[in-house]
Structure formats: C-alpha cells, structure tokens
C-alpha positions in Angstrom: -95.3 1.5 -0.9 -91.9 0.0 -2.5 -92.8 -2.2 -5.1 -91.2 -5.9 -4.1 -90.3 -6.7 -8.0 -88.6 -4.1 -8.5 -86.3 -4.3 -5.0 -85.3 -7.9 -6.1 -84.5 -6.2 -9.6 -82.1 -3.7 -7.9 -80.6 -6.2 -5.6 -79.9 -8.3 -8.5 -78.3 -5.3 -10.5 -75.9 -4.4 -7.5 -74.5 -8.3 -7.3 -73.7 -7.9 -10.8 -72.3 -4.4 -10.5 -70.1 -5.6 -7.8 -68.9 -8.9 -9.5 -68.1 -6.9 -12.4 -66.2 -4.3 -10.2 -64.2 -7.0 -8.4 -63.2 -9.4 -11.7 -61.8 -5.7 -13.2 -59.9 -4.8 -9.8 -58.7 -8.2 -10.0 -57.4 -8.5 -13.5 -55.8 -5.0 -13.2 -54.1 -6.1 -10.2 -52.0 -8.8 -12.2 -51.6 -6.6 -15.0 -49.7 -3.9 -12.2 -48.1 -7.6 -11.1 -47.0 -8.8 -13.8 -45.8 -4.6 -14.9 -43.7 -4.9 -11.4 -42.2 -8.2 -12.2 -40.7 -7.2 -16.2 -39.3 -3.9 -14.3 -37.3 -6.1 -11.2 -36.2 -8.9 -13.9 -35.1 -6.0 -16.1 -32.9 -4.5 -13.5 -31.6 -7.5 -11.9 -30.9 -9.4 -14.8 -30.2 -7.1 -17.7 -28.7 -3.9 -17.0 -26.1 -5.2 -14.7 -27.9 -4.1 -11.4 -27.5 -6.5 -7.7 -28.5 -10.0 -9.0 -27.2 -13.7 -9.6 -24.1 -12.4 -11.6 -23.0 -9.6 -9.2 -22.5 -9.2 -5.5 -23.0 -6.3 -3.5 -19.9 -4.6 -3.3 -20.6 -2.9 -6.8 -17.8 -5.4 -8.8 -20.5 -7.2 -10.6 -18.5 -10.4 -10.1 -20.3 -13.3 -11.3 -21.2 -16.9 -10.4 -19.6 -18.3 -13.2 -22.4 -20.0 -14.9 -23.2 -19.7 -18.7 -26.1 -17.7 -18.7 -24.6 -14.3 -18.6 -21.4 -13.7 -20.9 -20.0 -11.3 -18.9 -18.8 -12.1 -14.9 -17.3 -7.9 -14.9 -18.6 -5.0 -16.0 -17.6 -1.0 -15.6 -19.2 1.9 -13.7 -21.2 2.6 -16.6 -22.5 -0.9 -16.9 -20.3 -2.1 -20.0 -19.3 -5.5 -20.0 -15.7 -6.1 -19.0 -13.8 -9.5 -20.0 -9.9 -10.9 -19.6 -8.2 -10.7 -22.6 -5.9 -8.4 -23.1 -5.4 -6.6 -26.4 -1.8 -5.8 -27.3 -1.5 -2.0 -28.4 1.2 -1.4 -31.0 1.9 1.9 -29.7 2.7 1.0 -26.0 6.6 -0.6 -24.5 7.0 -2.2 -21.7 9.9 0.0 -20.8 8.8 2.1 -17.1 10.4 0.6 -14.2 7.0 1.6 -12.7 4.0 3.8 -12.3 1.5 5.4 -10.3 -2.0 4.4 -10.8 -5.2 5.6 -9.4 -8.5 4.3 -10.3 -10.9 6.6 -11.7 -14.0 7.3 -9.5 -12.6 6.0 -6.3 -12.9 9.0 -4.4 -13.8 8.4 -0.8 -16.3 7.8 0.3 -18.4 7.8 -3.2 -16.4 4.7 -4.6 -18.3 4.2 -7.9 -15.3 2.4 -9.4 -15.8 -1.5 -10.0 -13.5 -4.1 -10.5 -14.4 -4.1 -13.9 -13.2 -0.7 -14.2 -9.8 -1.7 -12.1 -9.2 -4.5 -14.5 -9.7 -2.7 -18.2 -6.8 -0.1 -16.4 -4.3 -2.9 -15.2 -4.9 -4.3 -19.3 -3.2 -1.3 -20.3 -0.9 -0.5 -17.5 0.3 -4.4 -18.0 1.8 -3.4 -21.5 4.1 -0.5 -20.1 5.6 -1.9 -16.7 5.3 -4.3 -14.2 5.4 -2.4 -11.2 2.5 -0.2 -9.8 2.3 1.9 -7.0 -0.7 3.0 -5.2 -2.1 5.6 -3.0 -4.4 4.7 -0.6 -7.2 1.4 0.4 -9.9 3.5 0.0 -12.4 1.7 -2.8 -11.1 -1.3 -3.0 -8.2 0.3 -4.9 -5.4 -2.4 -3.4 -7.7 -5.4 -3.6 -9.0 -5.0 -6.8 -5.7 -4.0 -8.3 -4.5 -7.5 -6.8 -7.8 -9.2 -8.0 -7.6 -8.0 -11.3 -3.6 -8.8 -11.6 -4.7 -12.6 -10.6 -7.4 -12.8 -12.7 -5.4 -11.6 -15.8 -2.9 -14.2 -14.9 0.1 -11.0 -15.0 3.5 -10.8 -13.4 3.0 -7.8 -11.8 3.6 -6.3 -8.5 2.1 -3.7 -5.7 3.3 -1.0 -3.3 0.2 0.0 -1.4 0.2 3.2 0.6 -1.7 3.5 3.5 -2.9 7.2 3.9 -1.5 9.1 6.9 -3.4 12.6 7.4 -4.6 14.3 10.1 -7.2 12.4 10.6 -6.7 9.0 13.2 -10.1 7.3 11.4 -8.9 7.8 8.3 -5.1 6.2 9.6 -7.0 3.7 11.0 -9.7 2.5 8.4 -6.5 2.5 5.7 -4.2 0.7 8.5 -7.3 -1.9 8.6 -7.8 -2.2 5.3 -4.7 -3.2 4.0 -3.9 -5.8 6.7 -7.5 -7.7 5.5 -6.2 -7.5 2.2 -2.7 -9.0 3.2 -4.7 -11.8 5.0 -6.5 -12.4 1.6 -3.6 -12.0 -0.9 -0.5 -12.8 1.0 2.3 -10.7 0.0 4.0 -12.5 -3.2 3.1 -9.3 -5.1 3.5 -6.8 -2.8 7.0 -4.9 -3.2 6.7 -3.1 -0.2 4.4 -0.5 1.5 4.5 3.5 2.3 3.2 4.9 5.4 1.9 8.2 4.2 2.5 10.3 1.2 3.7 14.0 1.4 3.3 13.7 5.1 6.5 16.1 6.1 5.2 18.7 3.1 1.6 18.6 4.1 2.4 19.5 8.1 -0.8 17.9 9.3 1.1 15.8 12.1 4.7 15.6 13.6 7.1 13.6 12.3 7.8 11.6 15.4 3.7 10.4 14.7 4.8 9.1 11.5 7.4 7.5 11.9 6.0 5.2 14.5 3.5 4.4 12.7 6.5 3.4 10.2 7.1 1.3 12.9 3.8 0.4 13.8 3.6 -0.9 10.3 6.5 -3.0 10.2 6.6 -4.9 13.5 2.8 -5.9 12.5 3.8 -7.0 9.1 6.9 -9.2 10.6 4.8 -10.6 13.4 2.6 -12.6 10.6 5.3 -15.1 9.9 5.9 -14.2 6.0 9.1 -15.8 4.2 9.1 -13.0 2.5 10.3 -9.7 3.7 8.6 -6.1 3.4 10.1 -3.2 3.2 8.3 -0.5 5.2 8.7 3.4 4.5 7.0 6.9 3.6 7.5 9.0 0.7 8.0 12.7 0.5 9.5 15.4 -1.4 13.2 15.0 -1.6 14.0 18.0 0.1 12.8 16.8 2.7 14.5 13.7 3.0 17.2 14.1 5.6 19.1 11.7 8.5 15.5 11.2 10.8 13.5 10.8 7.8 16.6 8.0 6.2 16.7 5.9 9.8 13.2 5.5 10.2 12.6 3.7 6.6 13.7 0.5 5.0 14.0 2.5 2.1 14.6 6.0 0.7 11.3 7.1 -1.4 10.9 10.5 -2.4 9.2 12.7 -5.4 11.1 14.8 -7.4 9.2 17.2 -9.7 11.6 18.9 -12.3 8.3 20.9 -13.3 8.5 22.9 -10.4 12.4 23.2 -10.6 11.0 25.8 -13.2 13.3 24.7 -16.0 12.8 23.7 -19.9 11.1 20.1 -20.3 14.6 19.5 -22.5 16.7 19.6 -19.4 14.7 18.2 -16.8 16.6 15.1 -16.7 19.8 15.9 -16.2 18.3 18.0 -13.0 16.0 14.9 -11.7 19.5 13.1 -11.5 21.5 15.7 -10.3 18.6 16.2 -7.6 18.7 12.6 -6.6 22.6 12.7 -6.0 22.7 15.6 -3.9 19.3 14.8 -1.9 17.7 11.5 -1.1 20.5 9.4 -3.5 23.0 11.1 -1.0 21.1 9.9 2.5 20.7 6.7 1.0 23.8 5.9 -0.2 25.1 7.0 3.4 22.5 4.5 4.9 23.2 1.5 2.2 19.5 1.8 1.6 18.0 1.7 -1.5 16.8 5.3 -2.9 13.8 4.9 -5.1 12.0 7.5 -7.1 8.3 7.7 -5.9 6.7 10.2 -8.2 8.7 11.7 -11.3 6.7 13.2 -14.6 5.4 16.0 -17.0 2.0 17.8 -16.8 0.4 18.7 -20.4 -2.0 21.0 -19.0 -1.9 23.9 -16.6 0.0 27.1 -16.1 3.5 27.1 -16.5 5.9 27.2 -13.7 8.6 29.5 -15.0 10.6 28.2 -18.4 8.2 24.5 -17.4 5.7 24.7 -19.8 2.4 21.9 -19.1 2.4 20.4 -23.3 2.1 17.2 -24.3 5.4 18.0 -26.9 7.2 18.7 -23.6 5.9 15.8 -21.8 7.5 13.8 -24.9 10.5 15.5 -24.5 10.6 14.4 -20.7 9.9 10.4 -21.9 12.9 11.0 -24.1 15.3 12.1 -22.4 14.7 10.5 -18.8 13.0 7.1 -19.7 16.0 5.4 -21.3 18.7 7.2 -19.4 16.9 6.2 -16.2 16.9 2.8 -17.2 20.4 2.6 -18.0 21.7 4.1 -15.0 19.2 1.6 -13.1 17.4 4.1 -11.4 14.0 3.0 -9.6 11.1 5.0 -10.2 7.5 4.9 -10.7 6.2 7.2 -13.2 3.7 9.6 -12.7 1.0 8.7 -13.1 -1.1 6.5 -15.7 -4.6 8.5 -16.0 -5.4 11.7 -15.8 -7.9 12.7 -12.6 -10.5 14.8 -12.9 -11.3 15.0 -9.6 -7.8 16.9 -8.7 -9.0 19.2 -11.8 -12.5 19.7 -9.9 -10.8 20.1 -6.1 -7.7 21.8 -6.9 -6.5 23.1 -10.6 -6.5 21.8 -13.8 -2.5 21.3 -13.8 -3.2 19.0 -10.5 -5.3 16.6 -13.0 -3.2 16.8 -15.9 0.4 14.3 -15.4 -1.2 10.8 -16.6 0.0 9.3 -19.6 -3.8 8.5 -20.6 -7.0 10.3 -20.7 -9.5 8.6 -17.6 -10.8 6.4 -20.4 -7.8 4.3 -20.7 -6.6 6.6 -24.0 -3.1 7.3 -24.5 -2.6 11.5 -25.0 -2.4 12.3 -28.7 1.1 12.0 -30.6 2.8 10.8 -27.7 5.3 7.6 -28.3 7.1 5.8 -26.1 11.2 5.5 -26.8 12.9 3.3 -28.4 15.8 2.0 -25.2 17.3 -1.0 -26.7 
C-alpha cells in the first residue's frame, strides 16, 4: 500500500525538478543566441564580409555612411583608400601598359574593386593608357570604376577574349556591351577582339574577322559621337593583307626576347621588326600601327642569347622606352604585374614579365630612364 503523504512529496519534487530544468534550458538557449548574434555581428560588420558596407559581388563597396572609414577592401580584407601616394621611383614615361588584376582567373574571381584601385594607383604613375586582356572577373568594369573614383585621366583598351569556345566569347561580348552601356566610351580608346587568336589557331581566321565586323557594327549602332576603333592583336609575323583589311588599326605583339638576342640589341631589333612586318602593312593601308605587347622577363629559362633577369630588363628599359617615345611609336608595355597563375599553369618564364611583383612592389634595382 502506497503512503499518500509520500506520493504528494514525490509529486512536489517532480514539479520542482521540471521547473529547474526549464529555467536552466531557457538560460542556455539565451546564452547560445547571444553567442550566435555576436558571431554574426563580427562577420558582417568587422571582418569585411557581406553587410551594410559591402555589396554582393565581392567589391566591398560601402554606402558612404560615417560609421565605416573604408568603403573598399582587398581580397584579403585590407582596407583601401583613394589617396595616391607618389612613389619617387616611378615616372610617367610609358606610352601604355598591359594590366591584368591578380586573382582574376575565371571562374574563381577572388579579386575585388579594392585590389584594382590599389593597382591603378601604381599604374597612374607610369602611364595614362591601359590595355586589358578580357572582360571576366569585372576586370574592365572595375578598372573604369577605379579610374573614376581616383579622378584620373587614363584611357583603356579592353579585350573581348576569343577562343574555340563560343560560350566564352558570348559571355565576354555581353559583358563588354554591359560596360559600354554603364560607362560610355569616353575612356575607351578602342577594343580588341581577341589576342593571338591566329597564333593559337583555335578558330578559322574568317570567323575572327567576322566577329571584329560584328563588334564594330554594334558599337556604331549605339550612336556615340566618339569613333571606337575595333581590331585584334597577334604576333607581328602573322600580320598580312587579310589581317590588315579586317582591322581599324594594326596591333601586333613583338617580343625581342623570343628573337633570342642579347638584351642590349633588343630595342634596335624591335624597331626593325616593326618596319618589316606589321608597320609595313599599316603604312601601306594608311592605318595606325600599335605594339600591343613588348617587354622583357626577369626569371625563367634563357632563349638563345636572351637571358631572363632584372639586369637584362633594365637594359631593355634603357634602350627601348626613350627611343620609342622619340620615334612616336605607340606601344603597350608587357606587363604591369608578375602573374603567379601563369607560372602555375605553364612556366616560370610565362609569369615573370611584370615590372612589379603581384603585390605591386617595383622589382629590386629597377629604375625608369630619364627621357627628357
């Protein structure tokens, strides 16, 4: 027989135990919610992630409120401002330069607008003209945005990349005209439809030339007062009459390094090569001749008597830059930054043509000649 008093005592203890568990559980949930809230706040507002001062495309563009001193950040969350600090080692003496943002390899695209801003701060101190290689990873859009934010007098030549993948071409084509619709053409000096397509032999030349015509027709239909020349760029030795007929300007990549000669002869070799190849056809057709790539690497395997080194790069800078400026040769130096992704994909030589390291530091002992 059960003691009724004992039963009432047991019921009382059970109720008390349940109340205790509920209280403890409630406190635990509140603590957990507090921790989660703190983590979310840190991610959104402290670490540069998606939040009020950033947008969804990774550029970390702010809303302009006073709560955040920086609107822009590099890929590794370093704050970026819009102040250009002059570097006494740099001189604005290059006609133009080739530029590709680091970490801008489709489809990963981990570059940010902040990265491009930092690069353009540097580029603005050595030239007023930039040539870009493709539309992916916001490379062209953010270059124009950086130029506008920094209030610079810089023009660009974007490239619509062409290979044997029609999807790639269509994406690049669409992106180019999206940029044109957004920014206009005031800061665009021309557009290249492909680079070294003939050299790579990926598509029929007639297809390339038709795409050039299509892009030209589309731009002309948009009613801009400024005429935008349309062309492609390829090895100077691939320039012929058909190439010249298809383009508004004759653009050619000329690399004396692959001529296999000592760097001290590279400048003279380059000027002679122009006269006998792309320059010849351009003059015959009364069209502008432009060197779309010319430079010297600082690391990698030698090519004949050509040595990839900083002293040899210095030789080339000393003998080519001022002479080209005096001769009024139009050229885009190859290139701004070393490209680690090219080294990883191909060779050390391929990724070592930059004047600057991937971090934007001028290579040791390099000096710009005095062209006064």
